[in-house]
RODO-2510 file (C-alpha; in nm, 4 decimals, decimal comma):
residues 114
     n   res          X          Y          Z
     1     x     0,0000     0,0000     0,0000
     2     x     0,2891     0,2359     0,0774
     3     x     0,4148     0,1860    -0,2766
     4     x     0,0802     0,2930    -0,4205
     5     x     0,0740     0,6098    -0,2087
     6     x     0,4351     0,6837    -0,2965
     7     x     0,3631     0,6382    -0,6680
     8     x     0,0576     0,8652    -0,6450
     9     x     0,2581     1,1277    -0,4570
    10     x     0,5322     1,1224    -0,7199
    11     x     0,2851     1,1428    -1,0082
    12     x     0,0957     1,4261    -0,8407
    13     x     0,4207     1,6110    -0,7800
    14     x     0,5251     1,5694    -1,1421
    15     x     0,1978     1,7026    -1,2746
    16     x     0,2205     2,0043    -1,0420
    17     x     0,5816     2,0762    -1,1368
    18     x     0,6209     2,3591    -1,3863
    19     x     0,6850     2,2485    -1,7415
    20     x     1,0199     2,3272    -1,8931
    21     x     1,0230     2,6829    -2,0155
    22     x     0,8810     2,6869    -2,3634
    23     x     1,0064     2,9321    -2,6249
    24     x     0,7965     3,2464    -2,6650
    25     x     0,7888     3,5239    -2,9223
    26     x     0,8721     3,8796    -2,8199
    27     x     0,8107     4,1804    -3,0461
    28     x     1,0099     4,4997    -3,0170
    29     x     1,3034     4,7011    -3,1431
    30     x     1,6687     4,6008    -3,1255
    31     x     1,8488     4,8807    -2,9458
    32     x     2,1213     4,9133    -2,6844
    33     x     2,1001     4,9163    -2,3070
    34     x     2,2251     5,2764    -2,2868
    35     x     1,9475     5,4215    -2,5052
    36     x     1,6678     5,1663    -2,4635
    37     x     1,4177     5,3763    -2,2705
    38     x     1,5306     5,7276    -2,3600
    39     x     1,5757     5,6871    -2,7313
    40     x     1,8805     5,7878    -2,9295
    41     x     1,8235     6,1644    -2,9350
    42     x     2,0453     6,2186    -2,6300
    43     x     2,3481     6,0229    -2,7504
    44     x     2,2955     6,0539    -3,1269
    45     x     2,6096     5,8612    -3,2160
    46     x     2,5089     5,8546    -3,5829
    47     x     2,2429     5,9850    -3,8186
    48     x     2,0101     5,6879    -3,7628
    49     x     1,8957     5,4846    -3,4645
    50     x     2,0686     5,1804    -3,6144
    51     x     2,4034     5,3597    -3,6382
    52     x     2,3660     5,5026    -3,2879
    53     x     2,2859     5,1573    -3,1513
    54     x     2,5913     5,0026    -3,3166
    55     x     2,8154     5,2869    -3,1982
    56     x     2,6930     5,2510    -2,8393
    57     x     2,7669     4,8775    -2,8547
    58     x     3,0992     4,8948    -3,0385
    59     x     3,2476     5,2135    -2,8906
    60     x     3,0862     5,2484    -2,5481
    61     x     3,0520     4,8826    -2,4502
    62     x     2,6714     4,8792    -2,4396
    63     x     2,4801     4,5563    -2,4981
    64     x     2,2091     4,4815    -2,7523
    65     x     1,8627     4,4572    -2,5986
    66     x     1,5035     4,4206    -2,7108
    67     x     1,2708     4,7073    -2,6150
    68     x     0,8988     4,6365    -2,6527
    69     x     0,7834     4,9863    -2,5607
    70     x     0,7543     4,8961    -2,1933
    71     x     1,0147     4,6327    -2,1045
    72     x     1,3836     4,6054    -2,1807
    73     x     1,5053     4,2495    -2,2304
    74     x     1,8717     4,1511    -2,2327
    75     x     1,9641     3,9163    -2,5162
    76     x     2,1859     3,6115    -2,4720
    77     x     2,3053     3,6417    -2,8326
    78     x     2,5043     3,9597    -2,8850
    79     x     2,6104     3,8895    -3,2461
    80     x     2,2858     3,8296    -3,4371
    81     x     2,1180     4,1538    -3,3208
    82     x     2,3822     4,3643    -3,5000
    83     x     2,2177     4,3182    -3,8392
    84     x     1,8793     4,4165    -3,6894
    85     x     1,9953     4,7272    -3,4993
    86     x     1,7211     4,9902    -3,4921
    87     x     1,4676     4,7552    -3,6536
    88     x     1,1383     4,6080    -3,5367
    89     x     1,1873     4,2356    -3,4846
    90     x     1,0398     3,9166    -3,3493
    91     x     1,2692     3,7377    -3,1070
    92     x     1,1940     3,3763    -3,0281
    93     x     1,3469     3,2363    -2,7136
    94     x     1,3105     3,1443    -2,3507
    95     x     1,2763     3,4238    -2,0957
    96     x     1,4586     3,4123    -1,7645
    97     x     1,2118     3,6253    -1,5702
    98     x     1,4572     3,6852    -1,2841
    99     x     1,7203     3,8469    -1,5045
   100     x     1,4847     3,9590    -1,7859
   101     x     1,7174     3,7866    -2,0308
   102     x     1,5891     3,6126    -2,3416
   103     x     1,7869     3,3044    -2,4380
   104     x     1,7660     3,3759    -2,8100
   105     x     1,6751     3,1029    -3,0546
   106     x     1,5847     3,3219    -3,3521
   107     x     1,5580     3,6867    -3,4537
   108     x     1,3568     3,7931    -3,7580
   109     x     1,2640     4,1340    -3,8952
   110     x     0,8971     4,2310    -3,8596
   111     x     0,7230     4,3745    -4,1620
   112     x     0,6498     4,7479    -4,1388
   113     x     0,3149     4,8430    -3,9894
   114     x     0,2947     4,5424    -3,7571
***
C-alpha cells in the first residue's frame, strides 16, 4: 500500500511541477542598453537609430537589448542583433524572468506596420 501512495505522490508532484520553459515570441526594437528607454536623441552617435545603436555597442561597450515599448530584455546572443539594430523584430526564445534575459533562438525582422 505504501508503494501505491508513494507512486501517487510522485505522479501528483510531477503534474504540479512547472513544465520546462517553452520558447515564446517577443516583439520589439533592437536597441542598446544605454538608449533603450530614452531613445537615441540624447546620444545621437550617428544619423540613424541603427548607427547610434551600433556605436553605443561597439564604442561604449553597451549591450544589444530588445525594447517592446515597456520592457527592456537583455539578449543572450550579442552577435545576431547587429544586423537588426534599430529595426522592429520578433525574437523567439526562452525568458529568464529573474534576469529579464531572453535566451535567443531566432531573430527575424517584422514587416512594417505590424
